[in-house]
C-alpha positions as CSV (number, residue, x, y, z in Angstrom):
1,M,-5.9,-1.4,-0.8
2,A,-9.4,0.9,1.4
3,A,-8.9,3.2,-1.6
4,L,-9.5,0.4,-4.4
5,T,-12.0,-1.3,-2.8
6,R,-14.3,1.3,-1.8
7,L,-12.9,2.3,-5.5
8,L,-15.9,-0.8,-6.4
9,D,-18.7,0.6,-5.3
10,T,-21.7,0.9,-7.2
11,G,-21.5,5.2,-6.6
12,Y,-18.9,5.2,-9.0
13,S,-19.1,4.5,-12.9
14,E,-18.1,1.1,-14.0
15,P,-14.7,1.7,-16.3
16,V,-14.1,3.1,-12.3
17,R,-14.9,0.1,-11.1
18,L,-13.2,-1.6,-13.8
19,Q,-10.2,0.2,-13.6
20,S,-10.0,-1.2,-9.5
21,L,-10.5,-4.4,-10.3
22,N,-7.2,-4.1,-12.9
23,V,-4.9,-2.7,-10.5
24,L,-6.5,-5.3,-7.3
25,T,-5.7,-7.7,-10.2
26,R,-2.1,-6.6,-11.1
27,M,-1.4,-7.0,-6.7
28,G,-2.3,-10.6,-7.3
29,T,-2.7,-12.0,-3.7
30,T,-1.9,-9.0,-1.5
31,A,-5.2,-7.9,-2.6
32,A,-7.5,-11.4,-0.3
33,P,-8.3,-8.2,2.3
34,A,-10.8,-7.4,-0.9
35,L,-12.3,-10.6,-1.5
36,P,-16.0,-10.0,0.5
37,V,-16.1,-7.3,-1.9
38,I,-14.7,-9.1,-4.7
39,K,-17.1,-12.3,-4.5
40,S,-20.3,-9.7,-3.7
41,L,-18.9,-8.6,-7.7
42,T,-19.3,-11.5,-9.1
43,T,-23.1,-12.0,-9.1
44,I,-24.0,-8.3,-10.5
45,P,-26.0,-7.7,-13.5
46,G,-23.5,-7.1,-17.2
47,E,-20.7,-8.6,-19.2
48,Y,-17.0,-7.2,-17.6
49,I,-17.5,-6.6,-14.2
50,P,-19.0,-10.2,-13.1
51,R,-16.0,-11.8,-15.1
52,A,-13.3,-9.7,-13.8
53,A,-14.0,-9.9,-10.6
54,L,-14.4,-14.3,-11.0
55,Y,-10.9,-14.6,-12.2
56,L,-9.8,-12.2,-9.9
57,V,-11.9,-13.9,-7.0
58,Q,-9.3,-17.5,-9.1
59,V,-6.3,-16.0,-8.7
60,I,-6.9,-14.4,-4.9
61,E,-7.3,-18.2,-3.9
62,G,-5.4,-20.0,-6.4
63,T,-8.4,-21.5,-7.9
64,Y,-7.5,-20.0,-11.4
65,D,-7.6,-22.7,-14.6
66,P,-7.0,-20.4,-17.8
67,Y,-9.1,-23.4,-19.0
68,K,-12.1,-23.0,-16.8
69,P,-14.4,-20.3,-17.9
70,T,-15.1,-17.4,-16.2
71,F,-18.6,-16.6,-17.8
72,D,-21.2,-18.4,-19.5
73,A,-20.7,-18.1,-23.1
74,Q,-23.5,-19.6,-24.5
75,A,-25.3,-16.4,-23.2
76,F,-22.9,-14.4,-25.0
77,F,-23.6,-15.5,-28.4
78,S,-26.5,-15.5,-28.2
79,R,-26.3,-12.2,-28.1
80,G,-24.4,-11.8,-31.2
81,G,-21.0,-12.3,-29.3
82,P,-17.7,-11.4,-32.1
83,T,-17.4,-14.4,-33.1
84,N,-21.0,-15.9,-33.4
85,P,-21.6,-15.2,-38.0
86,N,-24.6,-16.3,-36.7
87,G,-25.9,-14.1,-33.2
88,P,-29.1,-12.1,-33.7
89,N,-26.3,-8.9,-34.1
90,N,-25.2,-10.8,-37.2
91,Q,-28.0,-12.6,-39.7
92,P,-27.0,-14.6,-42.7
């Protein structure tokens, strides 16, 4: 647990940090000791790590709801999200 938590530090690359979050997610509620560090990741810039961290926080705290968004969809689509045919990157 301690090693996985250390890998969440900003000194590691985004893929390493994301993989650490993925492993902690597979651990479920047993990852609760890492919760303070995981919560701190929910507010960092980026798309993948904050969403993965928020999902894991919700799983650990028992508040996960598949209908509750874990990201800002409006901001995502305004940047030309892949399913927005009229986004900045997909102008008609």
